[in-house]
Residue, then its C-alpha position, 0 to 999 in steps of 0.5 A: m466834516d465833523d459836527n464840532h468843526f461846523n459848530s465852532t465856525r458858526r460861533y460869534d467871534p468879535e475878534a474874527i469879525a474885526k480881523y475880517y473887516r479891518y482890511r475891507p473898509w469898503l464893505v462897511i462903507w457900502r453897507f452904511l450907504v445902503i442903510v442910510l440911502s434906504f431910510a433917506s428914500f423912505l423919509l423923502g417919500v413920507l415928506w412928499d406924501k405929506w406935501q401931496y396929500d391931506k392925510v398921510e394915512d391915505t398912502p399905505e404904500r409907505a408901510t409896504q416900503l418900510r417893511k421891504i426896507l427892514t426885511r431886505d436890510g435885516s433887523g441889525n440896522i435898527 
């Protein structure tokens, strides 16, 4: 494979992306659900900690959970 072919396939092409996902709406829906449920889980955890503990600062595992969500889902969902 020549170098030009590799570079042309790695370029951002919004038409190609739209064409790919046009017939795969379940992938978009699944991605949306994963992101929403990840952050909903985090927010429910924060609310639970607020209800259970005097200070939310006493629960450092929420910072770890948020870091894992962001690294797993990627920065594109922010």
